[in-house]
N, C-alpha and C positions, 0 to 999 in steps of 0.2 A: 442557470443559473452559472454566474461566475462569483465567486470569493477573494478571498486577499491570499496571501505568500501562505504555504503552510510548507513545513519542511517533510520529508518521509524518509527514514530508516530504512535499510533493506538487510535483509540478515546476508552474512557471506558467502552461505551455500548457493542463495540464489543469484548473487551477481555473480558467480562465477561461470554461473552460466551465458551470461550476455558480457564482450569482452568489451569492457571500456566503459563499462556502467558501474559508476559511483556508490558507494552505499549509502551516501545520503544527497540529496537531492530538494531542491525548493522549486515547488509548480504552483501556479495560481488553483485553488482549489474552492468552493463551497460545500461539499461532500467527500467521504471517503470514495467514494464511486466516480467522480470527477479527479480527485487525484488520480487513482490508479488508472484514467484514461489519459490524464497528463504525463505518467510515469511509460505508460506504454507507445504514446504518441512519439519518445525520447529512444525506447528498446521495445519493437514493435515484438509481441509475444508475450515480454514478462507481465501483462495483466491475466493473461493465461495460465500464467503459472501460480495465480493468485488467487485468481476465481474464478469459478466453475458456469454452466452456460445457463443456471435458473435465472439471474446468476444473483449469486453468493458466493462470500469467500468460504474457500476450499476447505473441505475439515482438517484438513493435516496442517493450515496455515492460520495464523491469528494477529490480528491487526490490532491494537492499542492506543486510544486517543486519551487523553490527562489520565494516563492510568486505568482506565477503564478500555474492557471489551468492546470494538465495533463493530458493525455491521456496515456496509454499501452506503446504507439511508443513514450514517451518520453523522448531522453536520459539524464543520471544520471553522472554528472563529477563526482571524486572521493572524497568524506568529503561532496556528496546532501543529504539535508534533504528532506524526504518523510513524505510531511503531511497525515494522512487518514482521512476525516472529514464525520459524518452523512452530509447529507443537511439537511437544516433548512428550514422551511417553514411557511407563516403564513396567515391570511385568515382572 
């Protein structure tokens, strides 16, 4: 499945692990899973920091599309913005 262009926004703490990786990038994707594969193609290993082996989004990461928490199966309309964030916890 191939979708339109979407914008992926990554947290600074994550891009710091990948020299040259921008905080924002545009990729072709129809689902969150395709967006993760596309950013991993540019920066190998990046997807593994966001997704686990099930495959699913890691517990300590959150992905939002249109203000809603997303899963890998979440569809992306052309022009969507995908925000990847580290989970915030308190105690």
